C-alpha positions in Angstrom: -66.7 16.8 -8.0 -64.8 18.6 -5.3 -64.9 22.3 -4.7 -61.9 24.0 -6.6 -62.5 27.8 -5.3 -62.2 27.3 -1.7 -61.2 30.4 0.4 -57.7 29.3 1.2 -57.0 28.9 -2.6 -58.4 32.2 -3.3 -56.4 33.8 -0.6 -53.2 32.1 -1.9 -53.9 33.3 -5.5 -54.6 36.8 -4.2 -51.3 36.8 -2.4 -49.5 35.4 -5.6 -51.0 38.4 -7.6 -49.6 40.9 -5.1 -46.2 39.1 -5.0 -45.9 39.3 -8.8 -47.6 42.8 -9.1 -44.7 44.2 -6.9 -42.2 42.5 -8.9 -43.5 43.6 -12.3 -44.3 46.9 -11.6 -40.6 47.7 -11.4 -39.2 45.0 -13.9 -39.6 46.8 -17.2 -38.4 50.1 -15.8 -35.1 49.1 -13.8 -32.9 49.2 -17.1 -34.1 52.6 -17.7 -33.8 53.6 -14.0 -30.0 52.4 -13.8 -29.3 54.1 -17.3 -30.7 57.3 -16.4 -29.8 57.6 -12.7 -26.5 55.8 -12.6 -25.6 56.2 -16.2 -24.8 52.4 -16.4 -24.2 50.7 -19.9 -25.9 47.9 -21.4 -23.6 45.1 -20.3 -23.6 46.6 -16.7 -27.3 46.6 -16.5 -27.3 43.1 -17.5 -25.0 42.1 -14.6 -26.9 44.3 -12.0 -30.2 42.9 -13.0 -28.9 39.3 -13.4 -27.8 39.2 -9.8 -31.5 39.0 -8.6 -32.4 35.9 -10.6 -28.9 34.3 -9.7 -29.7 34.7 -6.0 -33.2 33.4 -6.5 -31.8 30.5 -8.3 -29.3 29.8 -5.4 -32.3 30.0 -3.0 -34.7 27.6 -4.8 -33.1 24.3 -3.9 -32.9 25.1 -0.3 -36.4 26.5 -0.4 -37.9 23.5 -1.7 -36.2 21.5 1.1 -37.2 23.7 3.9 -40.9 23.8 2.5 -41.0 20.0 2.6 -39.3 19.7 6.1 -40.8 22.5 8.2 -44.3 23.9 8.8 -45.3 25.5 5.3 -47.4 28.5 6.7 -44.5 29.4 9.1 -41.9 29.3 6.0 -44.4 31.3 3.9 -44.6 34.2 6.4 -41.1 34.5 7.0 -40.2 34.5 3.3 -43.0 37.0 2.5 -41.9 39.5 5.2 -38.3 39.4 3.9 -39.5 39.7 0.4 -41.5 42.9 1.4 -38.9 44.6 3.4 -36.3 44.7 0.8 -38.2 47.0 -1.4 -37.5 49.6 1.4 -33.8 49.0 0.3 -34.2 50.4 -3.2 -35.2 53.8 -1.5 -32.1 53.9 0.5 -29.6 52.8 -2.2 -28.0 56.0 -3.3 -25.1 54.5 -5.4 -25.0 51.8 -8.1 -22.9 49.5 -5.9 -25.5 49.7 -3.2 -28.3 49.2 -5.6 -26.8 46.1 -6.8 -26.2 44.7 -3.3 -29.9 45.4 -2.4 -31.3 44.0 -6.0 -29.0 40.8 -5.7 -30.1 40.0 -1.9 -33.7 40.7 -2.9 -33.6 37.5 -5.1 -33.2 35.3 -2.1 -36.6 35.9 -0.3 -38.4 36.0 -3.8 -36.9 32.7 -4.9 -38.2 31.3 -1.5 -41.7 32.7 -1.5 -42.5 31.6 -5.0 -41.6 28.0 -3.9 -43.5 28.3 -0.5 -46.6 30.0 -2.0 -47.0 27.7 -4.7 -46.6 24.6 -2.5 -49.2 25.8 -0.1 -51.5 26.3 -3.1 -51.1 22.8 -3.9 -51.9 21.8 -0.3 -55.1 23.5 -0.3 -56.4 22.2 -3.4 -58.5 19.1 -3.6 -56.6 16.2 -5.3 -59.2 15.6 -8.0 -58.9 19.4 -9.1 -55.1 19.7 -8.7 -54.0 19.9 -12.5 -56.7 22.2 -13.1 -56.0 24.4 -9.9 -52.3 24.9 -10.7 -53.3 26.2 -14.1 -55.7 28.6 -12.7 -53.1 29.5 -10.0 -51.1 31.1 -12.5 -53.7 33.6 -13.5 -52.5 35.8 -10.5 -48.9 35.9 -12.1 -50.8 36.6 -15.5 -52.9 39.5 -14.1 -50.0 41.0 -12.3 -48.1 41.0 -15.7 -51.0 42.6 -17.4 -51.6 45.4 -14.9 -48.2 46.1 -13.1 -46.1 47.0 -16.0 -48.8 49.4 -17.5 -49.4 50.9 -14.0 -45.8 51.4 -13.3 -45.0 53.0 -16.7 -48.2 55.3 -16.2 -47.1 56.3 -12.9 -43.3 57.0 -14.0 -44.6 59.2 -17.0 -47.1 61.1 -14.8 -44.8 61.7 -11.7 -41.2 61.0 -13.2 -40.5 59.5 -9.8 -39.1 56.0 -9.2 -39.3 56.4 -5.3 -43.2 56.5 -5.8 -42.8 53.1 -7.6 -40.7 51.6 -5.0 -43.3 52.6 -2.3 -46.1 51.1 -4.2 -44.3 47.8 -4.8 -43.5 47.9 -0.8 -47.2 48.5 0.1 -48.5 45.8 -2.5 -46.2 43.2 -1.0 -47.2 44.1 2.5 -50.8 43.6 1.5 -49.9 40.1 0.2 -48.3 39.3 3.7 -51.4 40.3 5.3 -53.6 37.9 3.0 -51.4 35.1 3.4 -51.6 35.4 7.2 -55.2 34.6 7.1 -54.8 31.2 5.4 -55.9 28.3 7.5 -53.9 25.0 7.3 -53.7 21.8 9.2 -50.7 21.9 11.7 -47.8 20.1 10.0 -44.8 19.1 12.3 -41.3 19.6 11.3 -40.0 16.5 9.6 -36.8 15.3 11.3 -34.4 12.7 9.9 -37.3 12.0 7.3 -34.4 10.7 5.0 -30.8 11.0 4.2 -29.8 14.3 2.7 -29.0 14.0 -0.9 -28.9 16.2 -4.1 -32.6 14.9 -4.8 -33.9 16.8 -1.8 -32.8 20.0 -3.3 -33.3 19.3 -7.0 -35.8 16.7 -8.2 -33.4 14.5 -10.3 -36.4 12.5 -11.6 -37.5 15.6 -13.5 -34.0 16.9 -14.9 -34.8 16.7 -18.5 -38.1 18.6 -17.8 -36.4 21.4 -16.1 -33.6 21.4 -18.8 -36.3 22.1 -21.3 -37.8 24.9 -19.1 -34.3 26.7 -19.1 -34.8 27.5 -22.7 -38.2 29.2 -22.2 -36.8 31.1 -19.3 -33.8 32.4 -21.5 -36.2 33.8 -24.0 -38.5 35.6 -21.5 -35.4 36.8 -19.7 -34.3 38.8 -22.7 -37.7 39.9 -23.7 -38.9 41.3 -20.2 -35.7 43.2 -19.4 -34.7 44.7 -22.6 -38.0 45.3 -24.2 -38.4 48.8 -23.1 -34.9 49.9 -24.3 -35.2 47.9 -27.6 -38.5 49.4 -28.4 -37.2 52.9 -27.8 -33.8 52.6 -29.4 -34.6 50.3 -32.5 -38.3 50.5 -33.0 -38.9 54.1 -31.9 -41.7 53.0 -29.7 -41.6 55.1 -26.7 -44.9 54.2 -24.9 -45.7 50.8 -26.1 -44.2 48.7 -23.4 -47.1 48.7 -21.1 -49.4 48.0 -23.9 -47.0 44.9 -25.0 -47.3 43.5 -21.5 -51.0 43.9 -21.3 -51.3 42.1 -24.6 -49.0 39.4 -23.5 -50.9 39.0 -20.2 -54.1 38.9 -22.2 -52.8 35.8 -24.3 -51.5 34.3 -20.9 -55.1 34.6 -19.3 -56.9 33.4 -22.4 -54.5 30.3 -22.7 -54.9 29.6 -18.9 -58.7 29.6 -19.4 -58.7 27.6 -22.7 -56.3 25.2 -21.6 -57.9 24.4 -18.2 -60.1 21.7 -19.9 -57.0 19.8 -21.2 -55.3 19.9 -17.8 -58.6 18.6 -16.3 -58.2 15.8 -18.6 -54.7 15.2 -17.8 -53.3 16.2 -21.4 -50.1 17.9 -19.9 -47.7 17.0 -22.8 -50.4 18.4 -25.4 -50.5 21.7 -23.6 -46.7 22.0 -23.2 -46.2 21.2 -27.0 -49.0 23.6 -28.0 -47.4 26.5 -26.0 -43.9 25.9 -27.1 -44.9 26.1 -30.7 -47.2 29.0 -30.3 -44.2 30.9 -28.4 -41.7 30.3 -31.1 -44.1 31.7 -33.6 -44.3 34.8 -31.4 -40.6 35.4 -31.1 -40.0 34.8 -34.9 -42.7 37.5 -35.4 -41.1 39.8 -33.0 -37.8 39.9 -34.9 -38.8 39.4 -38.4 -41.6 42.1 -38.4 -40.0 45.3 -36.6 -43.3 47.1 -36.7 -46.3 47.6 -34.9 -48.1 44.7 -36.2 -45.2 42.3 -35.4 -44.6 43.9 -32.2 -47.9 43.8 -30.6 -48.9 40.5 -32.6 -46.0 38.8 -30.9 -47.0 40.0 -27.4 -50.3 38.0 -28.0 -48.6 34.8 -29.2 -45.8 34.8 -26.7 -48.5 35.3 -23.8 -50.5 32.4 -25.4 -47.6 30.1 -25.7 -46.2 30.7 -22.1 -49.8 30.4 -20.7 -50.1 26.9 -22.1 -46.6 25.6 -21.6 -46.0 27.0 -17.9 -48.7 25.2 -15.9 -48.2 22.0 -18.1 -44.4 21.6 -17.3 -45.1 22.5 -13.7 -47.7 19.6 -13.5 -45.3 17.5 -15.4 -42.6 18.1 -12.5 -45.2 17.4 -9.9 -46.2 14.2 -11.7 -42.8 12.7 -11.5 -42.6 13.5 -7.8 -43.8 11.8 -4.7 -46.3 13.8 -2.4 -43.6 14.5 0.2 -41.5 16.1 -2.8 -44.0 18.9 -3.8 -41.8 21.7 -2.6 -38.8 20.3 -4.3 -40.8 19.6 -7.5 -42.0 23.4 -7.5 -38.5 24.6 -6.6 -36.9 22.5 -9.5 -39.2 24.0 -12.3 -38.5 27.4 -10.7 -34.8 26.8 -10.6 -34.7 25.8 -14.3 -36.8 28.9 -15.2 -34.4 31.1 -13.2 -31.4 29.5 -14.7 -32.8 30.6 -18.2 -33.9 33.9 -16.9 -30.6 34.8 -15.7 -28.7 33.5 -18.7 -31.2 35.6 -20.8 -30.5 38.7 -18.7 -26.7 38.4 -18.6 -26.0 37.2 -22.1 -28.8 39.5 -23.7 -27.1 42.5 -22.1 -23.6 41.3 -23.4 -24.8 40.5 -27.0 -26.9 43.7 -27.1 -23.9 45.7 -26.2 -21.5 44.1 -28.7 -23.9 43.2 -31.5 -27.1 45.2 -30.9 -30.6 44.3 -29.7 -31.6 42.6 -33.0 -29.0 40.0 -32.5 -29.9 39.5 -28.9 -33.6 38.8 -30.0 -32.4 36.4 -32.8 -30.7 34.4 -30.3 -34.0 34.3 -28.4 -35.8 32.8 -31.5 -32.8 30.3 -31.8 -33.0 29.3 -28.2 -36.8 28.8 -28.5 -36.5 26.6 -31.5 -34.0 24.3 -29.6 -36.6 24.1 -26.7 -39.2 23.0 -29.0 -37.0 20.4 -30.8 -35.9 19.0 -27.4 -39.5 18.7 -26.1 -40.7 16.7 -29.2 -37.7 14.5 -29.5 -36.7 13.7 -25.8 -38.9 15.5 -23.0 -42.2 14.2 -23.8 -41.1 10.5 -23.7 -39.0 11.2 -20.6 -42.1 12.4 -18.9 -44.3 9.6 -20.2 -41.9 6.9 -18.8 -41.5 8.5 -15.3 -45.0 9.7 -14.4 -46.6 8.6 -11.2 -50.0 9.0 -12.3 -51.0 7.1 -15.5 -54.1 9.2 -15.8 -52.0 12.0 -17.1 -50.4 12.0 -20.6 
């Protein structure tokens, strides 16, 4: 069997960890930062934070095309450098308007780097271990989600300084840039006039329903990740449990990635996806029905387990309806779908919370997740099986 853990793959995973650590170290605290420093209301917070996701979403289709057309390592290095530089902009943003501009523009390189880094990971994986390798690749995201919010909240409670957090994110992102610069890849010339420019070069139309299903998953996590800290404080009276929540969520993510690797190795993609969706639904229902410590922390573990199963499964499903020269587009498609869901979750979550309260916002999450589960078992599973390019996956 071909070697999975080659040096290039380990480097890409390490860079992926730093990328998401820099992202997650700020995510749960930015609503508090906007509220305390700029006195922003809930709906304004939602608008400001959704700008990042919207820009990332707009960048994804072009990222997939660029990654499939130009030398991938060159694209990777440019995108990572821009992603790191923008953290310095948070330090310079002295008004809500300036912060909004910086945060919104920052979504662009984030959208591009996630596509580029994931596509490079696929390139350096041996073909026979690709399904399994993509599953393990997400461990970088999961470990970052486990550690970064906890580290960020600890540093903030210790120092009461958001500037220190911005500096930390900048330094970690620069470390990731340095690691990615050492990856060795075969030279790949730019592809000129490869095929007529069409919508399918920016969004994989063959996988549209898989992407639509992922929108519901992104919506749920968009509300949860951005409004958990405020909901915990204002509704549940939990002032210091957000870091523990994300830690437990990440434990679930990591456990499911490890447990699900066997099914991915055997090509059981729809099994993993369906299992993850159902477990996530149980987690969101527990979160809203049991507004106590048991429901709060129990939901974190379940949501982590669910997302850890469904993410690599949906990603592999999208890649398995694409051709080899469409890997970047396939990756951008699943990330576009996640971004649409996240953006809608952040925006609508803030509006619903402002007018109806956070309980209503999280009930909306449970309903959206239920629709996603129904869509998968009624339509998406058969959609994938009819379009897969590799009959060894199911």
